[in-house]
C-alpha positions as CSV (number, residue, x, y, z in Angstrom):
1,M,43.0,15.2,-39.0
2,A,40.8,18.1,-39.5
3,I,38.3,19.4,-36.9
4,Q,34.8,18.8,-37.9
5,P,32.4,21.7,-37.2
6,A,30.1,19.6,-34.9
7,D,33.2,18.9,-32.7
8,I,33.9,22.7,-32.1
9,P,31.4,23.4,-29.4
10,L,32.8,20.4,-27.2
11,L,36.3,21.6,-27.8
12,V,35.6,25.1,-26.8
13,R,34.0,24.0,-23.7
14,Q,36.9,21.7,-22.9
15,Y,39.5,24.5,-23.5
16,K,37.4,27.0,-21.3
17,D,37.2,24.4,-18.4
18,S,41.0,24.1,-18.7
19,A,41.6,27.7,-18.7
20,A,39.5,28.1,-15.6
21,A,41.3,25.5,-13.8
22,N,44.7,26.9,-14.7
23,I,43.6,30.3,-13.5
24,L,42.7,28.8,-10.1
25,Q,46.0,27.1,-10.0
26,G,47.9,30.3,-10.6
27,K,49.0,29.4,-14.2
28,P,48.1,32.5,-16.3
29,E,50.3,31.5,-19.3
30,E,48.7,28.1,-19.5
31,A,45.2,29.8,-19.2
32,L,46.2,32.3,-22.0
33,A,47.2,29.3,-24.3
34,D,43.8,27.7,-23.5
35,Y,41.8,31.0,-24.4
36,R,43.9,31.4,-27.6
37,K,42.7,28.0,-28.7
38,V,39.2,28.9,-28.0
39,V,39.6,32.1,-30.2
40,D,41.0,30.1,-33.0
41,L,38.0,27.7,-32.9
42,S,35.5,30.5,-32.4
43,P,36.7,33.9,-33.5
44,H,33.6,35.8,-32.6
45,D,33.6,34.6,-28.9
46,T,34.0,37.9,-27.3
47,A,34.1,36.4,-23.8
48,A,37.2,34.3,-24.6
49,R,38.8,37.3,-26.5
50,L,38.2,39.4,-23.3
51,K,39.9,36.7,-21.2
52,V,42.9,36.8,-23.6
53,A,43.2,40.6,-23.3
54,E,43.1,40.5,-19.6
55,L,45.6,37.8,-19.3
56,L,47.9,39.5,-21.8
57,A,47.7,42.6,-19.6
58,Q,48.2,40.6,-16.4
59,L,51.5,39.0,-17.8
60,G,52.8,42.4,-19.0
61,H,52.3,42.0,-22.7
62,R,50.9,45.5,-23.0
63,Q,50.9,46.1,-26.7
64,E,49.2,42.8,-27.5
65,A,46.7,43.6,-24.7
66,V,45.9,46.9,-26.2
67,R,45.5,45.4,-29.7
68,E,42.9,42.8,-28.2
69,F,41.1,45.5,-26.1
70,H,40.9,47.6,-29.3
71,Y,39.4,44.7,-31.2
72,L,36.9,44.2,-28.6
73,A,35.9,47.9,-28.2
74,I,35.4,48.3,-32.0
75,R,33.4,45.0,-32.1
76,Y,31.1,45.9,-29.1
77,A,30.4,49.2,-30.7
78,A,29.6,47.9,-34.1
79,E,27.1,45.5,-32.5
80,G,25.5,48.2,-30.3
81,H,27.1,47.2,-27.0
82,T,28.3,50.7,-26.2
83,I,28.7,50.3,-22.6
84,H,31.1,47.3,-23.0
85,A,33.0,49.3,-25.8
86,I,33.5,52.1,-23.2
87,A,34.7,49.7,-20.5
88,A,37.2,48.2,-23.1
89,C,38.5,51.7,-24.0
90,K,39.0,52.4,-20.2
91,L,41.0,49.2,-19.9
92,I,43.1,50.4,-22.9
93,L,43.7,53.8,-21.1
94,A,44.7,52.1,-18.0
95,I,47.5,50.2,-20.0
96,D,48.5,53.2,-22.2
97,P,47.1,56.6,-21.0
98,E,48.2,58.3,-24.3
99,H,46.3,55.9,-26.6
100,Q,43.8,57.8,-28.8
101,A,43.0,55.7,-31.8
102,T,40.3,53.5,-30.1
103,Q,38.5,56.5,-28.5
104,E,38.3,58.3,-31.9
105,N,37.1,55.1,-33.7
106,L,34.5,54.5,-31.0
107,A,33.2,58.0,-31.2
108,S,32.7,57.7,-34.8
109,L,30.9,54.3,-34.6
110,I,28.6,55.5,-31.9
111,A,27.7,58.6,-33.9
112,M,27.0,56.4,-36.8
113,Q,24.8,54.0,-34.7
114,S,22.9,56.9,-33.2
115,A,22.2,58.3,-36.7
116,E,21.2,54.9,-38.0
117,E,18.8,54.3,-34.9
118,R,17.1,57.7,-35.5
119,Q,16.5,56.9,-39.1
120,H,15.5,53.3,-38.6
121,P,14.4,52.8,-34.9
122,E,13.1,49.4,-35.7
123,R,16.6,48.0,-36.4
124,T,17.7,46.8,-33.0
125,E,19.7,43.6,-33.9
126,P,23.5,43.3,-33.8
127,L,25.3,43.7,-37.1
128,E,26.7,40.1,-36.6
129,A,25.8,37.4,-34.2
130,A,28.4,36.5,-31.7
131,T,28.9,33.7,-29.2
132,E,28.2,34.8,-25.7
133,S,27.7,38.5,-26.9
134,P,26.2,40.7,-24.3
135,K,22.8,42.0,-24.6
136,R,22.3,45.1,-26.6
137,V,21.2,48.1,-24.5
138,P,20.3,51.7,-25.4
139,T,22.8,54.4,-24.5
140,P,20.9,57.7,-24.7
141,L,23.5,59.8,-22.8
142,F,26.5,58.9,-24.8
143,S,24.9,58.8,-28.3
144,Q,23.7,62.5,-27.9
145,L,27.2,63.8,-27.3
146,P,29.2,65.6,-30.0
147,R,32.4,63.5,-31.0
148,D,34.8,65.8,-29.3
149,V,32.8,65.8,-26.1
150,F,32.4,62.1,-26.0
151,V,36.1,61.5,-26.3
152,A,36.8,64.0,-23.4
153,L,34.2,62.3,-21.2
154,L,35.5,58.9,-22.0
155,G,38.9,60.0,-20.6
156,E,37.2,61.2,-17.5
157,L,35.1,58.3,-16.7
158,E,35.9,56.2,-13.5
159,M,35.8,52.5,-13.6
160,R,35.0,50.8,-10.4
161,R,34.6,47.1,-9.3
162,V,32.5,46.2,-6.5
163,A,31.9,42.8,-4.9
164,G,28.6,41.0,-4.5
165,G,26.8,42.3,-1.3
166,E,28.5,45.7,-1.4
167,R,26.5,48.8,-1.1
168,I,26.9,51.3,-4.1
169,I,24.4,54.0,-3.1
170,T,23.1,54.4,0.5
171,E,19.6,55.8,1.1
172,G,19.6,59.2,2.7
173,E,23.1,60.3,1.7
174,R,23.8,63.2,-0.6
175,G,24.3,62.3,-4.0
176,N,27.1,63.2,-6.3
177,S,27.3,60.8,-9.1
178,M,25.6,58.5,-11.7
179,F,26.5,54.9,-12.4
180,I,26.4,52.6,-15.5
181,L,26.3,48.9,-14.9
182,E,28.8,47.3,-17.3
183,Q,28.8,44.0,-15.7
184,G,26.9,42.3,-13.0
185,T,23.4,42.9,-11.3
186,V,22.2,45.2,-8.5
187,R,19.2,45.5,-6.4
188,V,17.4,48.8,-5.6
189,V,16.0,48.9,-2.0
190,H,13.9,51.5,-0.4
191,T,13.1,51.6,3.5
192,P,10.1,53.8,4.2
193,E,10.0,55.6,7.5
194,N,9.2,53.2,10.3
195,G,8.9,50.5,7.7
196,Q,10.7,47.4,6.2
197,P,13.0,47.4,3.5
198,R,11.4,46.9,0.0
199,T,13.0,45.8,-3.3
200,L,12.0,48.2,-5.9
201,A,13.8,46.8,-8.9
202,E,16.6,44.4,-10.1
203,L,19.0,46.0,-12.7
204,G,21.2,44.3,-15.1
205,E,24.1,45.2,-17.4
206,G,23.7,48.4,-19.2
207,S,21.4,50.0,-16.6
208,F,21.8,53.6,-15.5
209,F,21.1,54.6,-11.9
210,G,21.7,57.4,-9.5
211,E,21.4,60.1,-12.1
212,M,19.6,62.5,-9.6
213,G,23.2,63.0,-8.0
214,L,24.4,64.8,-11.3
215,I,21.5,67.3,-10.9
216,S,21.3,68.2,-7.2
217,D,22.7,67.2,-3.9
218,A,19.3,65.8,-2.7
219,P,19.4,62.7,-0.5
220,R,19.3,59.4,-2.3
221,V,15.9,58.1,-2.2
222,A,16.9,54.3,-2.3
223,S,20.0,52.1,-1.7
224,V,21.6,50.2,-4.5
225,I,23.3,46.9,-3.6
226,A,25.4,44.6,-5.8
227,T,23.8,41.3,-6.0
228,R,27.0,39.8,-7.4
229,D,30.4,41.2,-8.6
230,C,29.9,44.2,-10.7
231,T,32.0,46.6,-12.9
232,L,30.6,50.1,-13.0
233,L,31.3,53.3,-14.9
234,E,30.9,56.4,-12.7
235,V,30.0,59.8,-13.9
236,T,30.5,62.5,-11.0
237,R,29.2,66.1,-10.8
238,E,32.7,67.5,-10.5
239,M,33.7,65.7,-13.8
240,L,30.8,67.2,-15.6
241,T,31.6,70.6,-14.1
242,R,35.1,70.4,-15.5
243,L,34.0,69.2,-18.8
244,G,31.0,71.7,-18.9
245,A,33.4,74.5,-18.7
246,R,35.1,73.4,-22.0
247,F,31.9,72.1,-23.6
248,P,28.8,74.1,-22.7
249,V,26.7,71.6,-24.7
250,L,27.3,68.8,-22.2
251,E,25.0,70.5,-19.6
252,Q,22.1,70.6,-22.0
253,V,22.6,67.0,-23.0
254,V,22.8,65.9,-19.3
255,Q,19.7,67.9,-18.4
256,Q,17.8,66.4,-21.3
257,F,18.9,62.9,-20.5
258,Y,17.8,63.3,-16.9
259,K,14.3,64.7,-17.7
260,D,13.8,61.9,-20.4
261,R,14.8,59.2,-17.9
262,L,12.3,60.6,-15.2
263,L,9.5,61.1,-17.8
264,D,10.0,57.5,-19.3
265,T,9.7,56.0,-15.7
266,L,6.7,58.1,-14.8
267,L,4.8,57.5,-18.1
268,K,5.4,53.6,-18.0
269,T,4.6,53.2,-14.3
270,S,1.8,55.8,-13.4
271,P,-1.7,54.3,-13.9
272,L,-2.9,57.4,-15.0
273,F,-0.8,57.4,-18.3
274,Q,-0.7,53.7,-18.9
275,P,-3.7,53.5,-21.3
276,L,-2.1,56.0,-23.6
277,S,-0.2,54.7,-26.8
278,D,3.6,55.2,-27.0
279,E,3.0,58.0,-29.5
280,Q,0.6,59.8,-27.1
281,K,3.1,59.4,-24.2
282,Q,5.9,60.9,-26.2
283,A,3.8,63.9,-27.3
284,I,2.8,64.5,-23.6
285,A,6.4,64.0,-22.3
286,E,7.6,66.9,-24.6
287,R,5.1,69.2,-22.8
288,F,6.3,68.5,-19.2
289,Q,8.4,71.2,-17.7
290,S,10.7,70.6,-14.7
291,R,10.6,72.7,-11.6
292,S,12.7,72.7,-8.5
293,V,11.6,74.3,-5.3
294,E,12.9,75.0,-1.8
295,P,11.1,74.0,1.4
296,G,8.1,76.2,2.2
297,T,7.2,76.9,-1.4
298,V,3.4,77.0,-1.9
299,L,2.6,74.9,-4.9
300,L,-1.1,75.1,-4.6
301,Q,-3.1,77.5,-2.6
302,Q,-6.4,76.7,-1.0
303,G,-9.2,78.8,-2.5
304,Q,-7.5,79.4,-5.8
305,R,-7.7,77.4,-9.1
306,S,-5.1,75.0,-10.4
307,H,-3.5,75.8,-13.8
308,A,-1.4,72.6,-14.1
309,L,-1.1,68.9,-13.2
310,H,1.8,68.5,-10.7
311,L,3.9,65.3,-10.5
312,L,6.2,64.9,-7.5
313,L,9.4,63.3,-8.5
314,R,11.6,64.0,-5.6
315,G,11.0,65.2,-2.2
316,R,7.8,65.4,0.1
317,C,5.0,67.9,0.2
318,S,2.7,68.7,3.1
319,V,-1.0,69.2,2.5
320,V,-3.2,71.3,4.9
321,H,-7.0,72.3,4.8
322,Q,-8.0,75.3,6.7
323,D,-11.8,75.3,7.8
324,L,-14.0,78.2,8.3
325,K,-12.8,78.7,11.9
326,G,-9.2,79.0,10.7
327,T,-8.2,75.7,12.0
328,E,-5.6,73.8,10.0
329,L,-6.4,70.1,9.4
330,P,-3.4,68.3,8.0
331,Y,-3.7,65.6,5.3
332,P,-1.1,62.8,4.8
333,D,2.0,64.2,3.2
334,M,2.6,63.7,-0.5
335,T,5.6,61.5,-1.5
336,E,7.3,60.7,-4.8
337,G,5.0,59.7,-7.5
338,A,2.1,61.7,-6.2
339,I,-0.2,63.6,-8.6
340,F,-2.0,66.7,-7.6
341,G,-3.9,69.8,-8.9
342,E,-6.0,67.4,-10.9
343,I,-9.4,68.0,-9.0
344,S,-9.4,71.7,-9.8
345,L,-8.3,71.2,-13.4
346,M,-10.9,68.5,-14.1
347,L,-13.9,70.0,-12.3
348,D,-12.9,73.7,-12.7
349,L,-13.3,74.2,-9.0
350,R,-11.3,76.0,-6.3
351,I,-8.4,74.1,-4.8
352,T,-9.5,72.4,-1.4
353,A,-6.2,72.5,0.3
354,T,-2.9,74.2,0.4
355,V,0.2,72.1,-0.8
356,R,3.8,73.2,0.3
357,A,7.2,71.6,-0.4
358,A,8.1,70.1,3.0
359,T,11.7,69.3,1.7
360,P,13.6,70.3,-1.5
361,C,11.4,69.1,-4.2
362,L,11.7,68.3,-7.9
363,L,8.5,68.3,-9.9
364,L,7.2,67.9,-13.5
365,V,4.4,70.3,-14.4
366,L,2.0,69.8,-17.2
367,D,-0.1,72.8,-18.3
368,Q,-3.8,72.7,-18.2
369,D,-4.3,73.2,-22.1
370,T,-2.2,69.9,-22.6
371,V,-4.1,68.0,-19.8
372,K,-7.4,68.9,-21.3
373,E,-6.5,68.3,-24.8
374,R,-4.1,65.3,-24.7
375,V,-5.0,63.5,-21.5
376,L,-8.7,64.0,-20.4
377,T,-9.8,63.2,-23.9
378,H,-8.8,59.6,-23.6
379,P,-11.8,57.7,-22.0
380,E,-9.8,55.3,-19.8
381,V,-7.6,58.0,-18.6
382,R,-10.5,60.0,-17.7
383,R,-12.0,57.2,-15.9
384,R,-9.1,56.6,-13.7
385,L,-8.6,60.3,-13.0
386,T,-12.2,60.4,-12.0
387,Q,-11.7,57.5,-9.6
388,L,-8.6,59.2,-8.2
389,T,-10.7,62.4,-7.8
390,R,-13.4,60.6,-6.0
391,E,-11.1,58.9,-3.6
392,R,-9.4,62.2,-2.6
393,L,-12.8,63.9,-2.3
394,D,-14.2,61.1,-0.1
395,R,-11.1,61.4,2.1
396,T,-11.7,65.3,2.4
397,A,-15.3,64.7,3.3
398,T,-14.4,62.4,5.9
399,M,-11.8,64.6,7.5
400,L,-14.3,67.6,7.6
401,A,-17.3,65.5,8.7
402,E,-17.2,66.5,12.3
403,G,-19.5,69.7,12.1
404,A,-17.4,71.7,9.7
405,E,-19.5,74.0,7.4
406,V,-18.8,73.4,3.7
407,Q,-18.7,76.2,1.2
408,D,-20.6,75.7,-2.1
409,S,-17.5,76.7,-4.1
410,F,-15.6,73.7,-2.8
411,L,-16.6,70.2,-3.7
412,I,-15.5,68.4,-0.6
């Protein structure tokens, strides 16, 4: 008797339940038979095909497992699920280190996908709907790599599995790598000095984190903890150094990826830039320049004029005002996300305090012409900037209120 289409979902569920029970009972061959039946009923069920591939590998059927993982890698890539496709490739290489066909095909598909997205950014749906297909996520780092560089990087990538509750990144430790979350979820936690831990974000499949570790050995600014079992792809600085010696373009791509990631976060979260349209944000983002400085570097000098808007991305800056008697009055330190130099820019006045890097710092700097032409012309941005300016001036006035003489050239 032929199976009716209406009966397929129930049968698929029954076979999956049976497969799960067989796995728990230590019967991988029976579980494999169940999952094969699921694939027969629902050929586009990628979750079931992944189980088939994993069980084939577990049972020692290497060539069959490679064929299934190859199918999955190409299908994932065709549907825009690049991270899952890369993970499938890594599983193939674990079985057969000499295998090359999948990597070459995957590189071609990702290059085609990247070109298509640049020409038609509105097209974000998968080519074909699939049962239990993973969510499509952007892959800005991999899609920008030339074909030969992508294949080489694919061979170097490390795949890691961590259990729920395990700490992947520890705040305060020196960074050395970036992670891509292929499966699972993680929590980003920051603990302020003398404060309580605070969750900054919950990240899901396809998320990138820890990219600062590729650029510098600055301490991690937050911890990342697995909230359930996770599969990760790790990119280390040593890996990029090795590949960079062979492919100089790799460093350029990584630097641009890092800058774009930081600016995207900044322009989305900073109240100063939120009123701008996506097109306006993009135009401004292209004008920011990154700057790394050592501790003790003077970023703004009291009495001079500012020629740029500074955004502190990593590190901490000390702020000190010197009164007419030469006494230094410290302000609260500036931490990540702080904006400074805007008072002098906006009001064309001399800077009211000296700002120095207290730790190694990474900043993004926007020149005064761009600030005046592209930021201050927006009414809501100007209102928010005026409010920020007033708050800082009020704070300055309060700190100097105890008998200090104020010069006219400073609006404090």
